[in-house]
Steps between C-alpha positions, in 0.01 A plus 500: 500500500494298825854620574384862464204439734726338758753785482224756570372291793855480638500880512174496700636235738817697578500629861645837416494691170574862425446472125221439252496256208401575142324282240589631154323400180344628180155660481220250469724202581288393799694645794183603684345162423814338644461705821130418540516130417851386597627729778228670704320189628827331593612801700170516687515123571847534658574534870835655586606499868136463599396799287262481205537757224226664297574661165416852386505541121474837331544606142685829455342545156387862472607599855557877488635569852650310793197560722295277270734210584450563871124510448507164325699339782273666756187365335647148488612499865249711694194357671294773340381252238128451487380161632297445185815549292685244712208258462494557122875445471474180703222360282701572187828374639651843442821598676529845343243774542339585165599839360143629504483426876824687558355801324200491735713459812723780386199734534519455880669838550239671290225365724672592825694189599799656676751427772461730803317753290785535254541362150645149510875477449494171313870430532480509881173312524571155365685202645705263286684281751363170371456607137685428176477796264484446124531804272414431134532709180782720631576626149138611449479741792459872431735583787877524469632145538783624722246649742296177507807287573601745774152467650515118488847509653349639824307176546791280405799658671340639817212258566651190332170424324513225239446679168474372144513736200369383161602698192629508144848647533541535123203738484614667822836581345331643191269711718789641705689604189206635300315704762488875420729439203412832332594699807817297551605549138442875523709534817777274365517707180509822705789370714699386197450841344616677819812284503563572129472127426200523273669593173851367548622260232524142626439147378237453769146554362300788646227262613753301702640816664152606608422149627823485702421839657147388588633188671762705687255763626187290544639163597183347643609157385802513728283628785274201446794258501632651825174476690428158350838377623410625848138374502489183288685202636414260218348535153328193356446475125153369438499239224142376497382144443267595219330161478393524863379861465319433172315213664404747771369742238283225351328442836296817451308319224390208722140625482496439122525121455544487121754782494710374793505150350626639168759725668634222722523262203703767318702639791820396319396713201437797732837460671695449177335800330572709807866391496528569125389861558839567658344699786422418862188710515228290658260795503482492120442124513220553753333756270547269200329212681213733591470592131506134405210428737286740295620340175444145630149587618402661170636213290327235712175696496478572124721221356482214753659236277818693430806280449713470818814578299347833399424583865859415591625731226269778622649460848856527366412796278321689780797466735758568227343812358432632852870482581608644166271803537484559876866434580596771250679254273318629194270785408130419491487572127726208405199267483238764424528476121487120485135426428476123533681170534537466124690828477711406803587168340577667167751728670667202668510286189640774276762594760614137527478393137655815355723579800332841527606676822264798472250315719769391745298576814198288398730210414678530836168518684384181332831320555502599867150407606406220259829313497421127518127576501376405155172660405376670184264758653694716746403865457168614647403855407225523760751414777754750367234774501382402849850512651596819317180703543312320783201470263356156424388547142214254445499537121870424467461215749223337297689557173811334644309207640313435175828492309645264760204265463530498120878475463629298792567206265772626263449207262166658406655838420531606135850434368587870463407566865724215609790660314431841655441387858702180537872447453518309173731233646212392725316382188589137432683406180194299397265797544725772356438438123122497557519825697699667219254378234204625704662842543570534127142400422361757747728771354394420143132521591533827693395345833773678696516869588760700302706589810525131591594409143801731537603327822456154350709593195785581741476144631487351149810699403674358806385144422620527139837634619534204739385253228208393718261546206571449132351812342644777287492834684382688189212255453402543864517879460251483215265270697508727805449821297195351328371368831523847652307648209218247551500544880481878470145477361363379835767638736496807722760771547780402739538799729814384683682373192834653596492331840393169345782511245751580775441147631693354207861576419509677162830692516685247284196389300547412137327672205209254513420586863524870419257452209254321729519783756463765227187327362358470853553872557318578173209273592482632853493859373207410271322325786552813708342711225212252478447514876502881501261517201255280685546708813452824303185366333359399838595835655375745235171316455415628848469853348243653525261260678724350773717793599561389860635170374715687246660721767561202728658283229709787366640588844577139596615348171583763237647805668858407414455313171456655151141382470402764240739334256267200477166664416385672182511881556182566300298246703652643814386852401148377428477351850651807672271738311197300618603533864363769729680835515604421854656170394680668209661739749586212735665294227699804382627573854578134554717484187684821590585371847602161363743656250682681783580176682538243221652692212741228394257208539224653283723637222406219253140627491592853384431424134138417584477796738604726210229345277241543775596866542465559123157330493383722787633818336329408171175433684478842670629694200226735373238375747289738706635493856311288747616373838584163343698646208690726743580199723622300197709798387658519848559125485687544168715777653588273795602224260720755323665584834569132554649463152725803559659314791664271245636767268876562529599820678611774257843642570549874484692606190691749714610239750470551875383844608790718606492670836425869469779729610 
């Protein structure tokens, strides 16, 4: 890095130059930081042939015309600056005018500041004899890059002004090739067609022919190379000293003693995690550290005695997941469906034990960022949500922290949880038999949820195959099936069963594993029915006295589930018939609208809908018409319309209608 600094200073020291120099580097790698903290002050401290230079820095980000560049230079060089602004800049140690001040100064024309009564010609008005110009973000300008370089060339070639250009040439090349690509493709296709080259048979793909024509007709890249060759004397590749820059980033937290102490103690963790990300984007790191400040503050406020190892892991996780999501390495949804550390660990353990590559990304993430950092708790849902959505979910935060407090010591975990969340080879040989015995005892007594019993059986099958435990697989199958039956009495329906089962490799499972899965599916289906029956009972009891609650619950929880399947039709009719006429109409309309949008989902309830229709028809049969009997009759007709949606379409005996001659 010192060699790069010295090379740039040699350019400034040179008596005569008719070229600019370029500093090239990736976005977010700290090029601007390098200019501000390594180059600018050294240039301004130099004296060359009795002359002292001052620097003028301007970002071209968002510049939409060349006059805006002239305005920026004018504002930096003219004596028009307000004395108060100069005083403010001096007190703050600022060398560059803040953007908000430039905006105010740029209003000078509007308020009548002119030169000889005419609008100021900015390009003629400023002096740059003792200045070093620095143009940053060349690739982010909204002006043609060729035009900007031509503009800069006037300073360099004619006035011999020392000029430094900072950019990301990789992005610049992409921008030159991709600008107006639709128009370029259209014209290239048109030209190929005119030359009868569009449909000729050749081994060259059509896409390549169009691309070659675009490059031939619109060769901006070559234009750039030509003017660059004329303007740029030297291009320096910026390879940042990340340790130095990261230490600079940490300085912004000097006002927070506890945080800065923790960050400085763990600066090696920050640097290593940054390096493991495989990017050079310091902007993402800066945002990640800002996020961690919030996390650190909340943890210290609500859980002040949190283990230091956990805080270190939170720091790694915050930086790691920030890079994975914000650098575009993975879609945000990769982590979205992982609910907690236990599930994260289960995915890792199953992928390693059973060599299951379906969760390859999660395994690679863990191997990358936690390599040589041994810790059991390393997935924090509240941090994942915060980075992904920018929302700090207090409920998830407190849930995570309570689990951390209760499970940080793995020796206190139940045996089955150790198998599911800890690689089995981490359990000592002395402890392993006791863990197995404890698991079997918990399975026998129904202390483990059915879905977890399935997962554990996969491990037992593996252990038996490897002769790690001396049990007969058929005997174990019987124990686990009975254990599931007992557990089902107090268990709840597992809504994401398919996703949970995908965490274990079952493609080559034996008949015993298949039997366990089949029994689980039966139990889970019964638990689903039980859950819906309870939900239906709770819902329909709201009729007729709590109708607002009924409508709210139905819309939020039951609109797309066959809830009528789980309630006795006769009791349902009694409740509906006791409702007001207005509510009878509302329920009827609600069911009609629901059937239009959720036909497939509610099909299982059609048997009960048919019974309800028959009960209603029997009720109104032979009765003197009243408003209520008419409303119930209309309700029955609407139910009939819904039932007709499920009848197969009758085919015409004559076949398709023939066109009339």
